[in-house]
DSSP file (Angstrom, degrees, kcal/mol; ACC not computed):
  #  RESIDUE AA STRUCTURE BP1 BP2  ACC     N-H-->O    O-->H-N    N-H-->O    O-->H-N    TCO  KAPPA ALPHA  PHI   PSI    X-CA   Y-CA   Z-CA
    1    1 A M              0   0    0      0, 0.0     2,-0.1     0, 0.0     0, 0.0   0.000 360.0 360.0 360.0 127.7   18.4  -18.1  -36.3
    2    2 A N    >>  -     0   0    0      1,-0.1     4,-1.3     4,-0.0     3,-0.5  -0.432 360.0-111.2 -87.2 165.0   19.7  -14.6  -35.7
    3    3 A S  H 3> S+     0   0    0      1,-0.2     4,-1.5     2,-0.2     5,-0.1   0.795 114.6  62.8 -66.9 -28.5   17.6  -11.6  -35.0
    4    4 A A  H 34 S+     0   0    0      1,-0.2    -1,-0.2     2,-0.2     4,-0.2   0.894 103.6  49.5 -62.8 -38.0   18.3  -10.0  -38.4
    5    5 A H  H X4 S+     0   0    0     -3,-0.5     3,-1.2     1,-0.2    -1,-0.2   0.888 107.7  53.9 -67.1 -38.0   16.6  -12.9  -40.1
    6    6 A L  H 3< S+     0   0    0     -4,-1.3    -1,-0.2     1,-0.2    -2,-0.2   0.805 112.3  44.4 -65.7 -29.1   13.6  -12.6  -37.8
    7    7 A N  T 3< S+     0   0    0     -4,-1.5    -1,-0.2    -3,-0.1    -2,-0.2   0.270  82.6 132.5 -99.8  10.3   13.2   -8.9  -38.8
    8    8 A A    <   -     0   0    0     -3,-1.2   108,-0.1    -4,-0.2    -3,-0.1  -0.363  61.9-110.9 -65.6 139.8   13.7   -9.4  -42.5
    9    9 A A        +     0   0    0    106,-0.1     2,-0.3    -2,-0.1    -1,-0.1  -0.366  46.1 163.0 -68.7 149.2   11.1   -7.6  -44.7
   10   10 A Q        -     0   0    0    104,-0.1   106,-2.1    -2,-0.1     2,-0.3  -0.954  44.1 -76.8-155.7 171.1    8.7   -9.8  -46.6
   11   11 A W  E     -A  115   0A   0     -2,-0.3   104,-0.2   104,-0.2    94,-0.1  -0.598  46.0-172.9 -77.4 133.3    5.4   -9.5  -48.5
   12   12 A H  E     -A  114   0A   0    102,-2.2   102,-2.6    -2,-0.3     2,-0.3  -0.993  25.7-124.3-127.7 132.3    2.3   -9.4  -46.2
   13   13 A P  E     +A  113   0A   0      0, 0.0   100,-0.3     0, 0.0     3,-0.1  -0.617  33.7 170.1 -70.5 131.7   -1.4   -9.5  -47.2
   14   14 A V  E     -     0   0A   0     98,-2.9     2,-0.3     1,-0.4    15,-0.3   0.645  57.0 -26.5-117.4 -24.1   -3.0   -6.4  -45.8
   15   15 A C  E     -A  112   0A   0     97,-1.2    97,-3.1    13,-0.1    -1,-0.4  -0.968  65.6 -89.2-171.2 178.6   -6.5   -6.3  -47.4
   16   16 A R  E >   -A  111   0A   0     -2,-0.3     3,-2.1    95,-0.2     4,-0.5  -0.737  37.7-114.2-100.7 155.4   -8.5   -7.4  -50.4
   17   17 A L  G >  S+     0   0    0     93,-3.1     3,-1.6    -2,-0.3    94,-0.1   0.870 116.9  59.3 -56.6 -37.6   -8.8   -5.2  -53.5
   18   18 A D  G 3  S+     0   0    0     92,-0.3    -1,-0.3     1,-0.3    93,-0.1   0.541  93.9  66.6 -73.9  -2.9  -12.5   -4.8  -52.8
   19   19 A D  G <  S+     0   0    0     -3,-2.1    -1,-0.3     2,-0.1    -2,-0.2   0.657  89.8  84.1 -81.9 -18.1  -11.6   -3.2  -49.4
   20   20 A L  S <  S-     0   0    0     -3,-1.6     2,-0.5    -4,-0.5     5,-0.1  -0.479  76.1-133.6 -85.9 156.6  -10.1   -0.3  -51.3
   21   21 A V    >   -     0   0    0      3,-0.2     3,-1.5    -2,-0.1    18,-0.6  -0.945  30.4-109.6-111.4 125.3  -12.0    2.8  -52.6
   22   22 A A  B 3  S+c   39   0B   0     -2,-0.5    18,-0.2     1,-0.3     3,-0.1  -0.262  97.6   0.8 -57.5 133.5  -11.2    3.8  -56.2
   23   23 A N  T 3  S+     0   0    0     16,-3.2    44,-0.4     1,-0.2     2,-0.3   0.802 122.1  81.9  59.3  33.7   -9.3    7.2  -56.4
   24   24 A S  E <  S-D   39   0B   0     -3,-1.5    15,-1.4    15,-0.6     2,-0.3  -0.889  74.6-104.8-152.3 178.7   -9.3    7.5  -52.6
   25   25 A G  E     -D   38   0B   0     38,-0.5     2,-0.3    40,-0.3    13,-0.2  -0.833  21.9-175.7-117.2 154.2   -7.4    6.3  -49.5
   26   26 A V  E     -D   37   0B   0     11,-1.9    11,-3.1    -2,-0.3     2,-0.4  -0.947  29.3-112.2-136.9 159.2   -7.9    3.8  -46.7
   27   27 A V  E     +D   36   0B   0     -2,-0.3     2,-0.3     9,-0.2     9,-0.2  -0.797  32.6 179.0 -94.4 133.9   -5.9    3.0  -43.6
   28   28 A A  E     -D   35   0B   0      7,-2.5     7,-3.1    -2,-0.4     2,-0.5  -0.964  26.1-123.4-128.0 149.2   -4.3   -0.4  -43.4
   29   29 A W  E     -D   34   0B   0     -2,-0.3     2,-0.8   -15,-0.3     3,-0.1  -0.828  12.8-164.6 -98.5 126.7   -2.1   -1.7  -40.5
   30   30 A L  E >  S-D   33   0B   0      3,-3.4     3,-1.9    -2,-0.5     2,-0.5  -0.851  74.2 -61.5-105.0  91.0    1.4   -2.8  -41.2
   31   31 A D  T 3  S-     0   0    0     -2,-0.8     0, 0.0     1,-0.3     0, 0.0  -0.572 121.0 -17.2  57.7-116.1    1.9   -4.6  -37.8
   32   32 A A  T 3  S+     0   0    0     -2,-0.5    -1,-0.3    -3,-0.1    -3,-0.0   0.355 122.8  90.2 -97.4   6.8    1.5   -1.7  -35.4
   33   33 A Q  E <  S- D   0  30B   0     -3,-1.9    -3,-3.4    18,-0.0     2,-0.2  -0.896  71.1-134.6-109.8 125.9    2.0    1.1  -38.0
   34   34 A P  E     - D   0  29B   0      0, 0.0    18,-1.2     0, 0.0     2,-0.3  -0.553  23.7-170.8 -76.2 140.4   -0.9    2.6  -39.9
   35   35 A A  E     - E   0  51B   0     -7,-3.1    -7,-2.5    -2,-0.2     2,-0.6  -0.942  21.6-127.1-126.9 151.4   -0.3    3.1  -43.6
   36   36 A A  E     - E   0  50B   0     14,-3.6    14,-2.2    -2,-0.3     2,-0.5  -0.888  23.6-161.9 -99.0 121.2   -2.4    5.0  -46.2
   37   37 A L  E     - E   0  49B   0    -11,-3.1   -11,-1.9    -2,-0.6     2,-0.4  -0.896   4.8-168.0-105.0 131.8   -3.3    2.8  -49.2
   38   38 A F  E     - E   0  48B   0     10,-2.5    10,-2.4    -2,-0.5     2,-0.6  -0.970   5.6-159.8-122.1 133.6   -4.4    4.5  -52.4
   39   39 A W  E     +cE  22  47B   0    -15,-1.4   -16,-3.2   -18,-0.6   -15,-0.6  -0.952  12.0 176.7-117.6 115.7   -6.0    2.8  -55.4
   40   40 A L    >   -     0   0    0      6,-3.8     3,-2.4    -2,-0.6   -18,-0.1  -0.834  10.1-170.1-114.2  88.1   -6.0    4.5  -58.8
   41   41 A P  T 3  S+     0   0    0      0, 0.0    -1,-0.1     0, 0.0     5,-0.1   0.691  81.8  51.9 -59.9 -21.7   -7.6    1.9  -61.0
   42   42 A D  T 3  S+     0   0    0      4,-0.1     2,-0.2    -3,-0.1     4,-0.1   0.341 101.4  76.6 -95.5   7.5   -6.8    3.7  -64.3
   43   43 A Q  S <  S-     0   0    0     -3,-2.4    -3,-0.1     3,-0.1     4,-0.0  -0.705  81.1-107.8-114.3 165.0   -3.1    4.1  -63.5
   44   44 A E  S    S+     0   0    0     -2,-0.2     2,-0.2     1,-0.2    -2,-0.0  -0.950 112.8  31.7-135.8 116.5    0.0    1.8  -63.5
   45   45 A P  S    S-     0   0    0      0, 0.0    -1,-0.2     0, 0.0     3,-0.1   0.572  85.9-172.0 -68.1 160.7    0.9    1.0  -60.8
   46   46 A A        +     0   0    0     -2,-0.2    -6,-3.8     1,-0.1     2,-0.4   0.682  61.4  54.3 -98.7 -20.8   -2.6    1.2  -59.5
   47   47 A I  E     -E   39   0B   0     -8,-0.2     2,-0.3    58,-0.1    58,-0.2  -0.955  60.2-177.3-124.1 135.6   -2.0    0.8  -55.7
   48   48 A Y  E     -E   38   0B   0    -10,-2.4   -10,-2.5    -2,-0.4     2,-0.4  -0.947   9.8-159.0-128.9 147.9    0.3    2.9  -53.5
   49   49 A A  E     +EF  37 103B   0     54,-0.7    54,-2.0    -2,-0.3     2,-0.3  -0.993  22.4 154.7-128.9 126.3    1.2    2.7  -49.8
   50   50 A L  E     -EF  36 102B   0    -14,-2.2   -14,-3.6    -2,-0.4    52,-0.3  -0.940  51.0 -69.1-141.9 167.5    2.7    5.5  -47.8
   51   51 A A  E     -E   35   0B   0     50,-2.6   -16,-0.2    -2,-0.3    49,-0.1  -0.232  30.9-146.4 -56.8 141.1    2.8    6.6  -44.2
   52   52 A H  S    S+     0   0    0    -18,-1.2    10,-2.7    10,-0.1     9,-1.4   0.680  74.4  96.5 -78.6 -19.8   -0.6    7.7  -42.8
   53   53 A Y  E     -G   60   0C   0    -19,-0.3     7,-0.3     7,-0.3    -2,-0.1  -0.591  65.7-150.4 -80.6 126.5    1.3   10.3  -40.6
   54   54 A D  E  >> -G   59   0C   0      5,-3.2     4,-1.7    -2,-0.4     5,-1.2  -0.863   5.4-161.5 -93.1 108.6    1.5   13.8  -41.9
   55   55 A P  T  45S+     0   0    0      0, 0.0    -1,-0.1     0, 0.0     5,-0.0   0.762  88.9  47.8 -67.4 -24.2    4.7   15.3  -40.5
   56   56 A L  T  45S+     0   0    0      1,-0.1    -2,-0.0     3,-0.1    -3,-0.0   0.891 119.8  36.5 -81.3 -41.1    3.7   18.9  -41.1
   57   57 A G  T  45S-     0   0    0      2,-0.2    -1,-0.1     0, 0.0     3,-0.1   0.605 101.0-137.7 -83.0 -12.4    0.2   18.5  -39.6
   58   58 A K  T  <5 +     0   0    0     -4,-1.7     2,-0.3     1,-0.2    -5,-0.1   0.905  65.1 103.5  55.5  47.4    1.6   16.1  -36.9
   59   59 A A  E   <S-G   54   0C   0     -5,-1.2    -5,-3.2    -7,-0.1     2,-1.3  -0.990  82.3-106.9-153.9 155.5   -1.4   13.8  -37.3
   60   60 A E  E    S+G   53   0C   0     -2,-0.3    -7,-0.3    -7,-0.3    -8,-0.1  -0.698  77.3 113.5 -83.0  89.7   -2.4   10.4  -38.8
   61   61 A V    >   +     0   0    0     -9,-1.4     3,-2.2    -2,-1.3     4,-0.2   0.490  26.4 104.7-139.4  -8.0   -4.5   11.8  -41.6
   62   62 A L  G >  S+     0   0    0    -10,-2.7     3,-1.8    -3,-0.3   -10,-0.1   0.800  78.3  61.3 -62.6 -30.3   -3.0   11.1  -45.1
   63   63 A A  G 3  S+     0   0    0      1,-0.3   -38,-0.5   -11,-0.2    -1,-0.3   0.735 103.5  54.1 -64.1 -19.0   -5.5    8.3  -46.0
   64   64 A H  G <  S+     0   0    0     -3,-2.2    -1,-0.3   -12,-0.2    -2,-0.2   0.371  90.6 106.8 -94.7   3.5   -8.2   11.0  -45.6
   65   65 A G  S <  S-     0   0    0     -3,-1.8     2,-0.5    -4,-0.2   -40,-0.3  -0.204  78.1 -95.7 -78.6 172.2   -6.6   13.4  -48.1
   66   66 A L  E     -H   77   0D   0     11,-1.5    11,-3.0   -42,-0.1     2,-0.4  -0.760  30.5-132.8 -91.1 129.5   -7.6   14.2  -51.6
   67   67 A V  E     +H   76   0D   0     -2,-0.5     2,-0.3   -44,-0.4     9,-0.2  -0.678  37.3 171.1 -79.9 131.3   -5.9   12.4  -54.5
   68   68 A C  E     -H   75   0D   0      7,-2.8     7,-2.8    -2,-0.4     2,-0.4  -0.944  26.1-142.5-142.1 161.3   -4.8   14.8  -57.1
   69   69 A E  E     +H   74   0D   0     -2,-0.3     2,-0.4     5,-0.2     5,-0.2  -0.982  16.8 174.4-127.6 136.5   -2.7   14.9  -60.3
   70   70 A S  E >  S-H   73   0D   0      3,-2.3     3,-1.9    -2,-0.4    -2,-0.0  -0.955  73.3 -15.9-143.5 122.9   -0.5   17.6  -61.5
   71   71 A Q  T 3  S-     0   0    0     -2,-0.4     3,-0.1     1,-0.3    -1,-0.0   0.847 128.5 -51.7  53.3  39.4    1.8   17.4  -64.6
   72   72 A G  T 3  S+     0   0    0      1,-0.2     2,-0.5     0, 0.0    -1,-0.3   0.449 114.0 115.1  82.1   0.6    1.4   13.6  -64.7
   73   73 A E  E <   -H   70   0D   0     -3,-1.9    -3,-2.3    14,-0.0     2,-0.4  -0.905  55.7-144.5-108.1 130.4    2.3   13.1  -61.1
   74   74 A W  E     +H   69   0D   0     -2,-0.5    13,-2.3    -5,-0.2    14,-0.5  -0.730  28.8 159.2 -93.2 139.8   -0.2   11.7  -58.6
   75   75 A S  E     -HI  68  86D   0     -7,-2.8    -7,-2.8    -2,-0.4     2,-0.4  -0.903  36.7-119.1-146.7 172.6   -0.2   12.9  -55.0
   76   76 A V  E     -HI  67  85D   0      9,-2.2     9,-2.5    -2,-0.3     2,-0.6  -0.987  22.1-141.6-119.5 132.3   -2.3   13.1  -52.0
   77   77 A A  E     -HI  66  84D   0    -11,-3.0   -11,-1.5    -2,-0.4     7,-0.2  -0.826  25.7-118.6 -93.3 123.2   -3.1   16.5  -50.4
   78   78 A S     >  -     0   0    0      5,-2.9     4,-1.1    -2,-0.6   -16,-0.1  -0.317  13.0-134.8 -58.7 138.5   -3.2   16.4  -46.7
   79   79 A P  T  4 S+     0   0    0      0, 0.0    -1,-0.1     0, 0.0   -17,-0.0   0.636  98.2  53.9 -71.3 -10.8   -6.6   17.3  -45.3
   80   80 A L  T  4 S-     0   0    0      3,-0.1    -3,-0.0   -21,-0.1    -2,-0.0   0.961 131.4  -2.4 -86.7 -67.5   -4.9   19.6  -42.7
   81   81 A Y  T  4 S-     0   0    0      2,-0.1    -1,-0.0     0, 0.0    -3,-0.0   0.349  90.8-121.8-111.3   4.7   -2.7   22.1  -44.5
   82   82 A K     <  +     0   0    0     -4,-1.1     2,-0.1     1,-0.2   -17,-0.0   0.547  55.1 153.4  69.7  10.5   -3.2   20.8  -48.1
   83   83 A Q        -     0   0    0     -6,-0.1    -5,-2.9     1,-0.1     2,-0.4  -0.473  41.1-126.0 -68.4 147.3    0.5   20.1  -48.7
   84   84 A R  E     -I   77   0D   0     -7,-0.2     9,-3.0    -2,-0.1    10,-0.5  -0.778  17.3-160.4-103.5 138.1    0.9   17.3  -51.3
   85   85 A Y  E     -IJ  76  92D   0     -9,-2.5    -9,-2.2    -2,-0.4     7,-0.2  -0.974  26.5-121.2-115.4 124.0    2.8   14.1  -51.0
   86   86 A R  E  >  -I   75   0D   0      5,-2.9     4,-2.5    -2,-0.5   -11,-0.3  -0.425  14.7-142.3 -65.5 132.4    3.8   12.3  -54.2
   87   87 A L  T  4 S+     0   0    0    -13,-2.3   -38,-0.2     1,-0.2    -1,-0.1   0.809  94.3  57.4 -68.1 -30.5    2.4    8.7  -54.2
   88   88 A T  T  4 S+     0   0    0    -14,-0.5    -1,-0.2     1,-0.1   -39,-0.1   0.859 131.1   0.7 -71.9 -35.4    5.4    7.2  -55.9
   89   89 A D  T  4 S-     0   0    0     -3,-0.2    -2,-0.2     2,-0.1    13,-0.1   0.401  91.1-114.1-137.9   2.3    8.0    8.2  -53.4
   90   90 A G     <  +     0   0    0     -4,-2.5    10,-2.3     1,-0.2     2,-0.2   0.501  57.8 156.8  78.0   3.4    6.4   10.2  -50.5
   91   91 A Q  B     -K   99   0E   0      8,-0.2    -5,-2.9    -5,-0.1     2,-0.4  -0.434  44.4-126.6 -67.4 130.9    8.1   13.5  -51.4
   92   92 A C  B     -J   85   0D   0      6,-2.5    -7,-0.3     3,-0.4     6,-0.2  -0.664  14.5-154.0 -74.9 127.0    6.3   16.6  -50.2
   93   93 A L  S    S+     0   0    0     -9,-3.0     3,-0.2    -2,-0.4    -1,-0.1   0.695  91.5  42.9 -79.3 -18.7    5.9   18.8  -53.2
   94   94 A E  S    S+     0   0    0    -10,-0.5     2,-0.5     1,-0.2    -1,-0.2   0.693 118.4  42.0 -97.5 -22.6    5.7   22.0  -51.2
   95   95 A E    >   -     0   0    0      3,-0.2     3,-2.1     1,-0.1    -3,-0.4  -0.895  65.5-164.5-129.6 100.3    8.6   21.3  -48.7
   96   96 A E  T 3  S+     0   0    0     -2,-0.5    -1,-0.1     1,-0.3    -4,-0.1   0.771  88.7  57.0 -57.0 -29.3   11.6   19.7  -50.4
   97   97 A S  T 3  S+     0   0    0     -6,-0.1     2,-0.4     2,-0.0    -1,-0.3   0.510  94.2  82.6 -82.1  -3.6   13.0   18.6  -47.0
   98   98 A I    <   +     0   0    0     -3,-2.1    -6,-2.5    -6,-0.2     2,-0.3  -0.867  49.3 158.9-108.7 133.4    9.9   16.6  -46.0
   99   99 A K  B     -K   91   0E   0     -2,-0.4     2,-0.3    -8,-0.2    -8,-0.2  -0.985  25.0-145.4-149.2 139.2    9.2   13.1  -47.2
  100  100 A V        -     0   0    0    -10,-2.3   -46,-0.1    -2,-0.3     2,-0.0  -0.754  34.2 -94.3-104.2 156.8    7.0   10.3  -45.9
  101  101 A R        -     0   0    0     -2,-0.3   -50,-2.6   -51,-0.1     2,-0.3  -0.332  38.8-166.6 -68.3 145.7    7.8    6.7  -46.0
  102  102 A T  E     -F   50   0B   0    -52,-0.3   -52,-0.2   -13,-0.1   -14,-0.1  -0.900   3.9-155.1-126.9 160.7    6.5    4.5  -48.8
  103  103 A W  E     -F   49   0B   0    -54,-2.0   -54,-0.7    -2,-0.3     2,-0.1  -0.975  27.3-103.4-133.0 148.2    6.3    0.7  -49.2
  104  104 A P        -     0   0    0      0, 0.0    11,-2.2     0, 0.0     2,-0.4  -0.460  40.1-163.9 -65.9 143.9    6.2   -1.5  -52.3
  105  105 A V  E     +B  114   0A   0    -58,-0.2     2,-0.3     9,-0.2     9,-0.2  -0.971  11.1 177.6-131.1 144.7    2.7   -2.9  -53.1
  106  106 A R  E     -B  113   0A   0      7,-2.5     7,-3.1    -2,-0.4     2,-0.5  -0.979  24.7-130.9-142.8 159.2    1.6   -5.7  -55.2
  107  107 A L  E     -B  112   0A   0     -2,-0.3     2,-0.6     5,-0.2     5,-0.2  -0.954  18.2-174.7-111.6 122.0   -1.7   -7.4  -56.1
  108  108 A V  E >   -B  111   0A   0      3,-2.9     3,-2.3    -2,-0.5     2,-0.5  -0.922  69.6 -51.5-117.5 102.9   -1.8  -11.2  -55.9
  109  109 A G  T 3  S-     0   0    0     -2,-0.6    -2,-0.0     1,-0.3     0, 0.0  -0.589 121.9 -26.5  65.0-119.9   -5.2  -12.3  -57.2
  110  110 A A  T 3  S+     0   0    0     -2,-0.5   -93,-3.1    -3,-0.1     2,-0.4   0.343 118.4 103.5-103.5   3.5   -7.6  -10.2  -55.1
  111  111 A E  E <   -AB  16 108A   0     -3,-2.3    -3,-2.9   -95,-0.2     2,-0.6  -0.747  62.5-144.9 -92.6 131.4   -5.1   -9.8  -52.2
  112  112 A V  E     -AB  15 107A   0    -97,-3.1   -98,-2.9    -2,-0.4   -97,-1.2  -0.841  21.7-168.0 -91.1 124.5   -3.2   -6.5  -51.7
  113  113 A E  E     -AB  13 106A   0     -7,-3.1    -7,-2.5    -2,-0.6     2,-0.4  -0.923   8.6-161.3-117.9 141.7    0.2   -7.2  -50.3
  114  114 A V  E     -AB  12 105A   0   -102,-2.6  -102,-2.2    -2,-0.4     2,-0.7  -0.957  18.3-130.5-121.0 139.7    2.7   -4.7  -48.9
  115  115 A Y  E      A   11   0A   0    -11,-2.2  -104,-0.2    -2,-0.4  -106,-0.1  -0.806 360.0 360.0 -93.6 111.9    6.5   -5.4  -48.5
  116  116 A Y              0   0    0   -106,-2.1    -1,-0.2    -2,-0.7  -105,-0.2   0.294 360.0 360.0-151.4 360.0    7.7   -4.5  -45.0
């Protein structure tokens, strides 16, 4: 077995749906990396995963940000400098050159799984 096979991405259970807070964020660990999970129960898709690290504020804070909607796009506003990161792709809406990592998420029964 080669090392590329050992490091191949796959679906991992990270929490249960009832661990999430509606219209808010929580921190989940993807191995040693914290991720911010957001659950918007009235949207499709309903669960998003993006980096917890705010590159402008230089801190692990995005799960603590405010979820907001503007012109049909959902984002999280960093609690530090209030810049918004789009939940679908991590793009910073105020700084075009800034983007945070996102991961695919799925719900299997009551288990939230993230692909990494």
